[in-house]
Backbone bond lengths (Angstrom), bond angles and torsions (degrees), N, CA, C in turn:
res aa  C-N    CA-C-N  psi(-1)  N-CA   C-N-CA  omega(-1)  CA-C   N-CA-C  phi
1 X - - - 1.470 - - 1.523 111.21 -
2 X 1.327 114.72 -39.22 1.457 117.90 179.58 1.525 111.35 -61.25
3 X 1.329 115.53 -42.74 1.473 120.62 179.52 1.520 110.32 -63.62
4 X 1.337 116.05 -42.45 1.462 121.02 179.50 1.531 110.22 -63.06
5 X 1.314 116.08 -41.51 1.471 120.36 179.21 1.524 111.11 -63.32
6 X 1.350 114.92 -37.94 1.467 119.62 179.13 1.516 110.39 -65.12
7 X 1.342 117.86 -42.43 1.468 122.36 179.94 1.524 109.82 -61.58
8 X 1.354 115.06 -45.79 1.461 120.19 179.50 1.529 110.19 -62.34
9 X 1.355 115.57 -39.83 1.466 120.58 -179.95 1.535 111.07 -62.81
10 X 1.340 115.54 -45.16 1.462 120.24 179.46 1.518 111.47 -62.87
11 X 1.326 115.83 -41.00 1.477 119.90 178.76 1.521 110.73 -62.67
12 X 1.326 114.88 -42.14 1.467 118.50 178.87 1.533 111.26 -65.55
13 X 1.346 115.34 -37.59 1.469 120.48 178.69 1.518 110.01 -63.70
14 X 1.342 117.08 -44.41 1.465 121.69 178.81 1.519 110.95 -59.71
15 X 1.325 115.47 -43.03 1.469 119.78 178.61 1.525 110.85 -62.96
16 X 1.350 113.96 -41.11 1.461 119.06 -179.55 1.524 110.64 -61.89
17 X 1.352 117.07 -45.56 1.476 122.05 178.91 1.523 110.01 -62.13
18 X 1.357 115.54 -42.81 1.464 120.79 -179.40 1.524 110.92 -59.40
19 X 1.339 115.93 -46.10 1.464 119.50 -178.19 1.531 111.50 -70.70
20 X 1.320 116.58 -34.82 1.462 120.00 178.15 1.533 110.52 -64.48
21 X 1.350 115.61 -41.68 1.466 119.51 177.38 1.516 110.93 -61.98
22 X 1.307 115.75 -44.38 1.465 120.05 179.46 1.525 111.70 -61.02
23 X 1.314 115.72 -41.63 1.465 120.71 179.65 1.530 110.27 -63.33
24 X 1.346 115.41 -42.16 1.474 120.23 178.97 1.521 110.99 -61.99
25 X 1.338 116.07 -44.21 1.464 120.92 178.49 1.525 110.93 -60.92
26 X 1.322 114.77 -43.79 1.466 119.90 -178.98 1.531 110.54 -63.67
27 X 1.348 116.13 -43.34 1.459 120.46 178.90 1.525 111.34 -63.55
28 X 1.351 115.19 -41.37 1.462 119.94 179.77 1.525 111.22 -62.98
29 X 1.317 115.81 -47.39 1.466 120.73 179.13 1.524 110.61 -61.84
30 X 1.325 115.50 -39.96 1.462 120.15 179.21 1.526 111.24 -62.09
31 X 1.348 115.33 -44.57 1.463 120.69 179.61 1.530 110.35 -63.06
32 X 1.357 115.30 -43.33 1.463 119.78 -179.26 1.523 111.32 -63.09
33 X 1.311 115.41 -46.94 1.467 119.42 179.90 1.523 110.97 -64.90
34 X 1.336 114.89 -37.96 1.462 119.33 178.92 1.519 110.33 -64.73
35 X 1.347 114.38 -42.43 1.457 119.73 179.40 1.522 111.11 -63.52
36 X 1.340 116.12 -46.00 1.467 120.96 178.44 1.521 111.16 -61.73
37 X 1.340 113.95 -40.53 1.459 119.28 -179.52 1.522 110.77 -63.87
38 X 1.337 116.76 -41.66 1.456 121.09 179.45 1.526 110.60 -66.00
39 X 1.328 116.10 -39.27 1.462 121.04 179.27 1.527 110.54 -64.15
40 X 1.326 116.45 -45.02 1.461 120.80 179.33 1.535 110.77 -63.14
41 X 1.343 115.62 -39.22 1.462 119.56 177.57 1.524 110.85 -63.12
42 X 1.343 115.12 -41.37 1.464 119.80 179.95 1.530 110.59 -64.36
43 X 1.322 116.88 -39.92 1.469 121.08 179.08 1.526 111.01 -61.24
44 X 1.323 115.77 -39.27 1.463 120.92 -176.51 1.524 112.68 -87.03
45 X 1.323 115.67 -13.68 1.465 119.71 -176.64 1.528 111.33 -68.28
46 X 1.314 116.08 151.46 1.462 121.54 174.73 1.526 111.21 -98.64
47 X 1.334 115.76 2.74 1.460 121.05 -179.89 1.533 108.88 -89.12
48 X 1.334 117.04 107.67 1.463 119.91 -175.83 1.534 111.70 -67.91
49 X 1.317 117.68 -26.93 1.466 120.87 178.14 1.525 110.61 -65.83
50 X 1.339 115.74 -39.40 1.472 120.55 177.32 1.521 110.50 -62.88
51 X 1.317 116.25 -43.75 1.465 121.00 179.00 1.527 110.54 -63.91
52 X 1.333 116.19 -42.42 1.465 120.77 179.60 1.525 110.53 -61.70
53 X 1.331 116.77 -46.20 1.461 122.06 -177.87 1.520 110.98 -62.95
54 X 1.333 116.90 -50.62 1.457 119.39 -178.50 1.529 111.49 -67.84
55 X 1.330 115.88 -39.17 1.460 119.73 178.04 1.520 111.49 -59.42
56 X 1.319 116.81 -42.09 1.463 121.83 178.57 1.529 111.05 -64.14
57 X 1.326 116.53 -42.41 1.463 120.99 178.94 1.531 110.85 -62.74
58 X 1.324 116.23 -43.11 1.464 120.35 178.99 1.530 111.06 -66.93
59 X 1.324 115.84 -39.24 1.470 121.43 178.20 1.527 110.03 -61.61
60 X 1.325 116.43 -47.51 1.464 121.22 179.69 1.530 111.56 -63.47
61 X 1.326 115.96 -27.65 1.470 120.58 179.61 1.535 111.83 -85.85
62 X 1.327 116.39 -0.01 1.459 119.93 178.78 1.514 114.60 82.48
63 X 1.342 116.46 12.60 1.472 120.35 178.86 1.534 108.34 -95.76
64 X 1.333 114.04 72.94 1.467 121.08 -168.68 1.525 113.47 -69.34
65 X 1.320 117.20 -33.59 1.461 120.21 -179.72 1.519 111.70 -63.21
66 X 1.333 115.48 -47.76 1.461 119.93 179.75 1.534 110.58 -66.79
67 X 1.327 115.84 -43.16 1.463 119.54 179.29 1.523 110.17 -60.41
68 X 1.320 116.50 -41.06 1.462 121.48 -178.46 1.522 111.97 -60.21
69 X 1.341 115.64 -40.20 1.473 119.73 179.66 1.525 110.98 -62.21
70 X 1.310 116.29 -40.08 1.465 119.77 179.12 1.529 111.15 -70.78
71 X 1.350 115.73 -43.66 1.463 119.40 -179.71 1.530 111.10 -60.87
72 X 1.329 116.29 -39.62 1.473 120.53 -178.21 1.524 111.40 -59.69
73 X 1.328 116.01 -30.24 1.464 120.23 -178.16 1.529 112.71 -75.95
74 X 1.328 116.83 -23.99 1.467 118.35 -170.42 1.530 114.99 -117.33
75 X 1.323 117.93 -9.04 1.471 119.80 -179.70 1.534 112.06 -52.94
76 X 1.338 119.39 -47.63 1.476 118.70 -179.29 1.532 113.29 -59.63
77 X 1.354 116.49 -38.35 1.467 119.50 -177.28 1.528 113.20 -71.36
78 X 1.348 116.56 -21.42 1.466 119.47 -177.03 1.527 113.13 -94.59
79 X 1.333 117.30 -2.90 1.464 120.00 179.39 1.531 109.72 -55.67
80 X 1.332 116.25 128.81 1.463 120.85 178.52 1.509 114.40 86.73
81 X 1.335 117.19 -7.74 1.469 120.31 179.88 1.535 109.82 -92.77
82 X 1.341 117.30 158.33 1.476 120.67 -177.61 1.535 113.26 -58.13
83 X 1.332 116.77 -32.42 1.467 120.16 -177.44 1.529 112.84 -78.86
84 X 1.331 117.23 -8.51 1.468 121.13 -173.26 1.525 112.28 -61.72
85 X 1.318 117.55 -40.08 1.471 120.81 -178.04 1.531 111.06 -58.56
86 X 1.328 116.51 -49.66 1.460 120.29 179.18 1.523 111.25 -64.34
87 X 1.323 115.79 -42.81 1.459 120.76 -177.74 1.528 111.61 -61.65
88 X 1.321 116.30 -48.18 1.465 119.81 -175.62 1.535 110.41 -69.12
89 X 1.343 116.75 -33.73 1.470 118.34 175.35 1.529 110.09 -63.54
90 X 1.331 116.75 -48.16 1.472 120.03 179.40 1.527 111.15 -61.59
91 X 1.304 116.24 -39.73 1.465 121.67 178.80 1.533 110.42 -60.84
92 X 1.327 116.03 -46.19 1.468 121.04 178.90 1.528 110.67 -63.40
93 X 1.322 115.41 -45.96 1.472 120.09 -176.55 1.523 111.96 -69.47
94 X 1.330 116.58 -27.11 1.475 118.66 177.52 1.525 109.89 -66.66
95 X 1.324 117.73 -36.66 1.471 120.77 175.25 1.525 110.19 -62.66
96 X 1.333 115.95 -42.69 1.465 120.68 -179.06 1.532 110.60 -61.50
97 X 1.326 116.30 -45.23 1.465 120.43 -179.45 1.526 112.69 -72.65
98 X 1.321 116.73 -19.57 1.469 121.22 173.72 1.533 110.92 -85.42
99 X 1.338 116.00 -2.00 1.472 123.54 -178.94 1.525 112.82 65.39
100 X 1.316 115.04 26.69 1.457 120.06 172.59 1.531 105.85 -94.88
101 X 1.338 115.19 79.42 1.455 120.34 -168.29 1.524 113.66 -73.51
102 X 1.309 118.10 -25.88 1.468 119.70 175.47 1.533 110.14 -60.26
103 X 1.342 115.64 -52.71 1.463 119.79 -178.21 1.522 111.64 -71.92
104 X 1.329 117.61 -33.07 1.466 120.47 177.76 1.528 109.89 -61.50
105 X 1.328 116.72 -47.66 1.459 120.32 179.78 1.516 111.76 -60.79
106 X 1.315 115.33 -43.52 1.467 120.59 -179.32 1.530 111.04 -62.15
107 X 1.333 116.74 -49.30 1.468 120.16 -175.29 1.524 112.15 -73.32
108 X 1.327 118.23 -34.31 1.466 119.62 176.39 1.527 110.88 -65.19
109 X 1.322 117.59 -39.55 1.470 120.10 177.56 1.526 110.97 -64.22
110 X 1.314 116.13 -41.27 1.470 120.06 178.03 1.533 110.27 -63.99
111 X 1.331 116.26 -40.65 1.469 119.57 -179.83 1.525 109.96 -61.18
112 X 1.330 117.05 -47.53 1.464 120.77 -178.69 1.517 111.62 -63.23
113 X 1.332 115.60 -34.99 1.460 120.62 179.11 1.530 111.47 -71.22
114 X 1.330 116.33 -39.19 1.469 120.71 -177.88 1.529 112.47 -78.51
115 X 1.348 116.60 -30.51 1.464 120.93 -177.04 1.532 110.27 -127.19
116 X 1.339 117.56 63.58 1.474 120.73 -176.28 1.529 113.77 -63.47
117 X 1.345 116.79 -22.16 1.466 119.95 -179.51 1.528 112.54 -96.68
118 X 1.315 116.84 2.47 1.464 120.81 179.72 1.525 110.75 -67.00
119 X 1.317 116.38 147.23 1.466 119.80 175.99 1.522 111.18 -67.12
120 X 1.328 116.64 -13.22 1.455 122.05 178.77 1.543 112.65 -98.88
121 X 1.327 117.19 -1.03 1.466 120.50 -174.80 1.525 111.90 -61.70
122 X 1.309 117.20 -47.23 1.469 121.75 -179.33 1.521 111.05 -61.32
123 X 1.317 115.65 -48.04 1.469 120.37 179.27 1.529 110.58 -61.74
124 X 1.330 116.17 -40.58 1.469 120.36 -178.34 1.527 111.03 -62.69
125 X 1.338 117.11 -43.81 1.466 119.21 -179.38 1.524 110.83 -67.97
126 X 1.322 116.24 -35.77 1.474 118.75 176.58 1.526 110.91 -64.97
127 X 1.327 116.72 -44.81 1.464 120.22 -179.94 1.528 111.47 -67.43
128 X 1.327 116.30 -30.22 1.466 119.38 174.42 1.519 109.55 -62.71
129 X 1.346 116.38 -47.97 1.464 121.05 178.82 1.533 110.92 -63.89
130 X 1.325 115.94 -39.75 1.466 119.78 -179.88 1.530 110.79 -67.63
131 X 1.313 117.10 -29.72 1.471 120.82 176.14 1.527 110.12 -61.74
132 X 1.343 115.90 -41.82 1.469 119.65 177.68 1.525 110.66 -67.38
133 X 1.326 115.90 -34.83 1.477 120.12 175.15 1.531 110.32 -60.56
134 X 1.326 115.60 -41.69 1.462 120.54 -179.93 1.531 111.95 -63.92
135 X 1.327 116.74 -24.17 1.467 121.44 -178.93 1.530 112.42 -84.53
136 X 1.316 116.21 -10.03 1.471 119.89 -178.66 1.528 110.13 -65.98
137 X 1.341 117.66 126.33 1.475 120.59 -177.11 1.525 111.94 -82.70
138 X 1.325 117.22 178.24 1.458 121.92 175.05 1.528 109.09 -62.63
139 X 1.321 116.40 154.85 1.470 120.67 -171.07 1.519 114.01 -59.39
140 X 1.328 117.36 -26.59 1.462 120.50 -175.86 1.532 112.87 -73.59
141 X 1.350 116.54 -13.35 1.460 119.91 -179.88 1.535 110.71 -95.74
142 X 1.320 116.04 173.28 1.461 121.59 178.56 1.543 109.15 -61.42
143 X 1.342 116.69 137.33 1.458 120.69 -167.34 1.538 114.67 -106.82
144 X 1.308 117.07 30.69 1.463 120.41 179.31 1.534 111.10 -58.72
145 X 1.332 116.59 -47.51 1.469 120.53 -178.30 1.526 111.53 -65.05
146 X 1.326 116.81 -33.22 1.465 120.83 178.69 1.520 110.64 -63.24
147 X 1.318 116.79 -44.98 1.468 121.31 179.42 1.529 110.94 -64.82
148 X 1.322 116.73 -39.47 1.471 120.49 177.50 1.529 109.81 -64.17
149 X 1.329 117.10 -41.78 1.471 121.73 -179.58 1.525 110.93 -62.18
150 X 1.326 117.28 -42.74 1.472 120.77 178.08 1.521 110.17 -61.71
151 X 1.316 115.93 -43.44 1.470 121.15 178.88 1.524 110.94 -61.40
152 X 1.336 117.04 -44.88 1.470 120.99 -178.57 1.528 111.00 -65.88
153 X 1.330 116.84 -41.56 1.465 120.64 179.63 1.528 110.75 -66.42
154 X 1.324 116.83 -38.52 1.464 119.72 178.83 1.524 111.13 -67.68
155 X 1.322 117.16 -37.67 1.469 121.01 176.23 1.530 110.51 -62.82
156 X 1.342 116.01 -38.97 1.470 119.98 177.16 1.524 110.27 -63.03
157 X 1.345 116.48 -46.63 1.466 120.91 -179.51 1.525 111.12 -61.16
158 X 1.309 116.02 -41.53 1.473 119.95 179.24 1.528 112.00 -64.13
159 X 1.327 115.62 -36.09 1.468 119.64 -176.96 1.522 112.05 -81.63
160 X 1.335 116.27 -33.47 1.468 120.65 -178.79 1.539 109.79 -127.27
161 X 1.341 117.40 68.61 1.476 120.74 -174.95 1.526 114.37 -65.49
162 X 1.331 117.55 -19.15 1.468 121.04 179.88 1.529 111.86 -106.14
163 X 1.310 116.51 18.07 1.465 120.81 -175.20 1.522 112.62 -66.10
164 X 1.308 115.22 148.66 1.463 120.39 173.59 1.529 111.13 -67.29
165 X 1.341 115.94 -17.98 1.459 120.22 -179.75 1.538 112.44 -89.65
166 X 1.338 116.70 1.19 1.459 120.93 -175.82 1.532 113.22 -57.93
167 X 1.337 119.96 -47.42 1.470 119.61 179.45 1.532 112.73 -58.00
168 X 1.333 116.53 -41.99 1.464 119.28 179.93 1.524 110.84 -69.33
169 X 1.339 116.97 -38.84 1.465 120.56 179.03 1.526 110.46 -61.52
170 X 1.330 117.03 -44.14 1.464 121.07 178.06 1.520 111.72 -64.11
171 X 1.311 115.76 -38.83 1.467 120.45 178.50 1.525 111.07 -64.18
172 X 1.335 116.52 -40.67 1.467 120.92 179.53 1.533 110.77 -66.31
173 X 1.334 116.37 -40.38 1.464 120.17 178.09 1.529 110.14 -63.41
174 X 1.312 116.24 -42.81 1.465 120.36 179.14 1.526 110.95 -60.10
175 X 1.312 116.02 -42.28 1.461 120.96 178.45 1.533 111.65 -64.13
176 X 1.320 115.86 -41.81 1.468 120.32 179.89 1.531 111.25 -69.57
177 X 1.336 116.37 -39.11 1.467 120.23 177.12 1.532 110.54 -60.52
178 X 1.315 115.37 -42.01 1.471 119.75 179.24 1.528 110.44 -61.53
179 X 1.306 115.62 -38.54 1.466 120.31 179.08 1.530 110.92 -62.23
180 X 1.333 116.49 -43.03 1.459 120.62 177.90 1.530 111.22 -65.87
181 X 1.328 115.96 -40.24 1.464 120.46 177.52 1.529 110.97 -60.60
182 X 1.317 114.93 -47.20 1.470 119.34 -178.23 1.528 110.55 -63.71
183 X 1.324 116.27 -39.72 1.464 120.74 177.61 1.529 110.26 -59.72
184 X 1.338 116.32 -49.67 1.464 120.97 -178.56 1.525 111.06 -65.10
185 X 1.325 116.77 -39.80 1.470 119.95 179.64 1.525 111.06 -64.73
186 X 1.321 116.58 -44.05 1.460 120.12 -178.23 1.535 111.17 -65.78
187 X 1.324 116.99 -33.01 1.470 120.24 176.68 1.530 109.66 -65.92
188 X 1.353 115.65 -46.20 1.463 119.71 178.72 1.528 110.73 -62.31
189 X 1.314 116.22 -41.55 1.468 120.68 179.61 1.522 110.96 -64.69
190 X 1.318 116.04 -34.05 1.468 120.38 178.89 1.528 110.43 -63.63
191 X 1.335 117.31 -37.80 1.469 120.39 175.94 1.529 110.13 -58.83
192 X 1.329 115.71 -41.27 1.464 120.46 179.00 1.524 111.31 -63.46
193 X 1.329 116.12 -42.81 1.466 120.90 -179.00 1.524 111.49 -67.94
194 X 1.339 115.71 -40.06 1.461 119.76 178.49 1.532 109.96 -64.25
195 X 1.345 115.89 -41.99 1.461 120.36 179.12 1.524 110.84 -62.76
196 X 1.334 116.49 -39.16 1.470 120.01 177.45 1.521 111.05 -63.11
197 X 1.302 115.17 -40.31 1.470 120.44 -176.75 1.523 111.41 -72.04
198 X 1.335 115.78 -39.89 1.458 119.92 -175.02 1.528 113.28 -100.96
199 X 1.347 115.91 -1.83 1.467 122.23 179.57 1.533 111.68 56.87
200 X 1.306 115.62 38.29 1.460 119.49 179.34 1.523 109.88 -160.09
201 X 1.335 114.56 172.56 1.465 122.42 174.91 1.524 113.52 63.85
202 X 1.335 117.54 33.78 1.458 120.53 173.65 1.529 110.59 -68.10
203 X 1.325 117.03 -26.13 1.463 120.36 178.23 1.528 110.59 -61.01
204 X 1.329 116.50 -40.53 1.476 120.40 178.50 1.524 110.36 -64.13
205 X 1.327 116.53 -37.54 1.461 120.84 178.51 1.524 110.76 -65.79
206 X 1.340 117.24 -45.71 1.471 121.42 179.28 1.526 109.99 -60.38
207 X 1.318 116.34 -46.15 1.467 120.74 -179.60 1.530 110.77 -61.97
208 X 1.329 116.70 -40.74 1.472 120.58 -179.99 1.527 110.67 -62.44
209 X 1.331 117.93 -41.56 1.462 120.92 178.90 1.525 111.51 -71.96
210 X 1.340 117.20 -37.02 1.465 120.07 175.14 1.529 110.54 -58.83
211 X 1.310 116.31 -47.40 1.471 121.37 179.65 1.523 111.60 -63.35
212 X 1.324 114.91 -40.51 1.470 119.67 179.77 1.525 111.02 -61.80
213 X 1.332 117.37 -45.21 1.464 121.59 -177.80 1.522 112.23 -68.22
214 X 1.335 116.72 -30.68 1.467 120.55 176.47 1.526 110.42 -73.20
215 X 1.325 116.16 -42.65 1.468 120.76 -176.94 1.519 112.51 -72.81
216 X 1.338 116.93 -33.03 1.469 120.79 -178.15 1.534 109.59 -126.24
217 X 1.340 117.70 71.35 1.472 120.60 -175.36 1.528 114.09 -63.39
218 X 1.323 117.03 -28.51 1.461 119.70 -178.78 1.519 113.68 -101.39
219 X 1.331 116.88 18.65 1.457 121.11 -174.19 1.530 113.50 -63.89
220 X 1.302 115.81 148.33 1.464 121.36 175.25 1.528 111.29 -74.71
221 X 1.340 116.52 -9.23 1.469 120.99 178.50 1.532 111.76 -96.87
222 X 1.327 117.76 12.78 1.466 120.91 -173.91 1.533 112.00 -60.57
223 X 1.308 116.85 -46.75 1.471 120.60 179.71 1.525 110.99 -58.10
224 X 1.325 116.40 -47.45 1.471 121.17 -179.79 1.525 110.73 -62.50
225 X 1.343 115.05 -44.16 1.467 119.56 -177.61 1.525 111.27 -63.64
226 X 1.338 117.44 -42.64 1.463 120.74 -179.79 1.533 111.51 -66.77
227 X 1.327 115.80 -35.43 1.465 118.33 177.80 1.526 111.27 -68.02
228 X 1.328 116.94 -47.54 1.474 120.13 -177.81 1.534 111.26 -68.49
229 X 1.324 116.90 -29.32 1.468 119.62 174.53 1.525 109.66 -64.85
230 X 1.334 116.15 -45.41 1.466 119.54 177.03 1.524 110.94 -63.17
231 X 1.320 116.40 -41.53 1.463 120.81 179.08 1.531 110.97 -57.54
232 X 1.334 116.25 -44.26 1.474 120.44 179.26 1.524 111.32 -67.13
233 X 1.348 115.84 -42.17 1.461 119.86 -179.42 1.530 110.84 -66.08
234 X 1.314 116.59 -39.14 1.461 121.56 177.68 1.529 111.11 -60.58
235 X 1.300 117.01 -48.68 1.462 121.36 -178.01 1.525 111.43 -68.11
236 X 1.337 115.53 -34.04 1.460 118.98 176.90 1.530 110.25 -66.08
237 X 1.336 116.19 -43.30 1.455 120.21 -178.92 1.521 113.16 -68.14
238 X 1.331 116.03 -45.92 1.468 120.88 -177.92 1.529 111.37 -63.61
239 X 1.323 116.93 -35.81 1.469 121.21 -176.69 1.531 112.78 -100.21
240 X 1.338 116.64 15.48 1.460 120.84 -173.09 1.534 112.72 -74.87
241 X 1.301 113.71 155.99 1.475 119.58 170.27 1.524 107.72 -67.59
242 X 1.305 116.79 154.86 1.461 121.81 -169.04 1.532 113.00 -59.53
243 X 1.321 118.18 -43.82 1.468 119.31 -173.45 1.537 113.68 -72.30
244 X 1.350 117.25 -12.36 1.461 120.80 176.54 1.530 112.31 -111.58
245 X 1.324 115.43 -0.17 1.466 120.82 -170.28 1.537 112.55 -62.56
246 X 1.328 117.34 -50.06 1.473 120.38 -176.37 1.526 111.58 -60.35
247 X 1.306 116.42 -47.37 1.470 120.60 179.95 1.522 111.33 -59.33
248 X 1.313 116.74 -43.50 1.467 120.91 -177.13 1.526 112.01 -72.01
249 X 1.330 117.23 -35.37 1.461 120.54 176.39 1.529 110.60 -65.05
250 X 1.316 116.49 -40.11 1.469 120.82 178.83 1.533 111.20 -65.76
251 X 1.326 116.41 -39.67 1.472 120.24 177.91 1.522 110.04 -64.14
252 X 1.326 116.62 -41.58 1.461 120.61 178.62 1.528 110.65 -62.29
253 X 1.333 116.30 -40.65 1.470 120.63 178.61 1.529 110.33 -63.81
254 X 1.322 116.17 -38.84 1.468 120.89 177.83 1.535 110.77 -62.32
255 X 1.320 116.63 -42.92 1.464 120.35 179.33 1.531 111.92 -68.05
256 X 1.321 116.64 -34.17 1.476 119.38 176.61 1.525 109.69 -64.83
257 X 1.332 116.95 -47.25 1.459 120.63 -178.21 1.528 111.22 -60.62
258 X 1.342 116.41 -40.55 1.472 120.71 178.75 1.528 110.49 -64.14
259 X 1.326 116.04 -42.73 1.464 120.65 179.82 1.526 110.87 -65.96
260 X 1.329 116.80 -47.21 1.463 121.28 -175.97 1.526 111.61 -66.37
261 X 1.335 116.04 -34.90 1.467 120.34 178.45 1.531 110.43 -67.86
262 X 1.324 116.07 -41.91 1.475 120.44 -178.14 1.529 111.91 -74.04
263 X 1.333 116.23 -35.48 1.468 120.16 -175.03 1.533 110.00 -136.22
264 X 1.346 117.20 72.42 1.474 120.40 -177.49 1.535 113.55 -65.89
265 X 1.314 116.66 -21.37 1.468 120.25 179.81 1.532 110.09 -120.77
266 X 1.303 115.33 43.37 1.464 121.43 -177.38 1.530 112.19 -71.01
267 X 1.298 114.36 157.64 1.469 119.94 173.48 1.529 110.62 -65.81
268 X 1.346 115.34 -16.88 1.467 120.06 179.00 1.533 112.42 -98.40
269 X 1.318 117.98 3.33 1.471 121.33 -170.85 1.522 113.63 -56.75
270 X 1.315 116.56 -44.95 1.470 120.04 -176.72 1.527 110.95 -61.44
271 X 1.333 117.03 -46.81 1.464 120.84 -178.86 1.525 110.81 -69.51
272 X 1.332 116.67 -38.19 1.461 120.51 179.82 1.527 110.76 -65.58
273 X 1.341 116.82 -41.21 1.461 120.59 178.81 1.529 111.37 -64.67
274 X 1.308 116.25 -38.74 1.472 121.10 177.30 1.529 110.26 -61.20
275 X 1.338 116.64 -45.56 1.462 120.54 178.56 1.521 110.95 -65.72
276 X 1.336 116.91 -37.45 1.462 120.09 -178.67 1.527 111.56 -65.25
277 X 1.319 117.19 -38.13 1.477 120.07 177.60 1.523 110.35 -61.76
278 X 1.314 116.19 -43.54 1.466 120.20 177.59 1.523 110.39 -65.38
279 X 1.315 115.98 -36.96 1.460 121.67 179.57 1.533 110.37 -64.72
280 X 1.338 116.58 -47.52 1.461 120.67 -178.99 1.530 111.33 -64.45
281 X 1.335 116.39 -36.50 1.468 120.23 177.26 1.523 110.17 -64.48
282 X 1.334 116.64 -39.52 1.469 120.75 179.58 1.523 110.60 -67.15
283 X 1.327 116.88 -39.33 1.473 121.08 178.77 1.530 110.02 -65.41
284 X 1.340 116.12 -42.71 1.452 120.59 179.54 1.526 111.11 -64.50
285 X 1.312 116.65 -41.95 1.462 121.12 178.32 1.522 110.32 -62.41
286 X 1.313 116.24 -42.49 1.473 120.41 -179.87 1.521 110.83 -63.85
287 X 1.356 115.58 -43.46 1.468 119.81 -178.91 1.533 110.76 -65.99
288 X 1.332 118.11 -35.99 1.464 122.83 -179.72 1.520 110.49 -66.83
289 X 1.335 114.81 -39.06 1.470 119.72 -177.79 1.525 113.22 -76.53
290 X 1.323 116.29 -22.17 1.472 120.68 -175.29 1.538 111.50 -76.19
């Protein structure tokens, strides 16, 4: 009998768990449908206070897409009202959290301009600049957005030099600057590779590296750029037509000396020294024949 009672007890327990699960599912579905129903009612409502209230609740819950739809409907009606500052900030930030950085940057800048004395003004301008940073593509693509982001971040730093966001703003600028440097370096290096492949146009490669070193004097690619500039000058001189040969060999020697002085223990030293020996032999041969 005891065993039978235990079996019956377990069966009843299983039924109880089954019904409890079903009840939970039903309650959950009811809440979800109720929530959706309330949201749809708010969207269709003409009461801007209802939209503001629900939009704020959704925003606080991290449901930025839904909140944004409600805010978009009421922003014009709240212009000039006391609640407008909070509303427009939430509206701007909802775009940012939705990763719509074009609109986030635009609306954050407008917020800072309209409410310069707001406690959120500094944060808004920083997030506007950071939105442009988020739009910056990989270095291999066109860098228009990167340049705009640097400009926006620098404007923020100039306006709020004591900001708590200053360290991050400087870090973002440094990252963007590196991207521009790498882009410019890779373009110059491409000239060198094309010249190697086609056995011509080393002058374009030298000029590209000269421009790069002038534009980015403190670049982390300086060693590489100086080596590839010498490499291009060396190949141009060695393969030069006779009437330009001496001038080009001397220029190549000048670039070698500059490289070797700056980086006497470079990772390129062995190859550079090998080229320099050939270069000096060519110069000596030219001088002997002259």
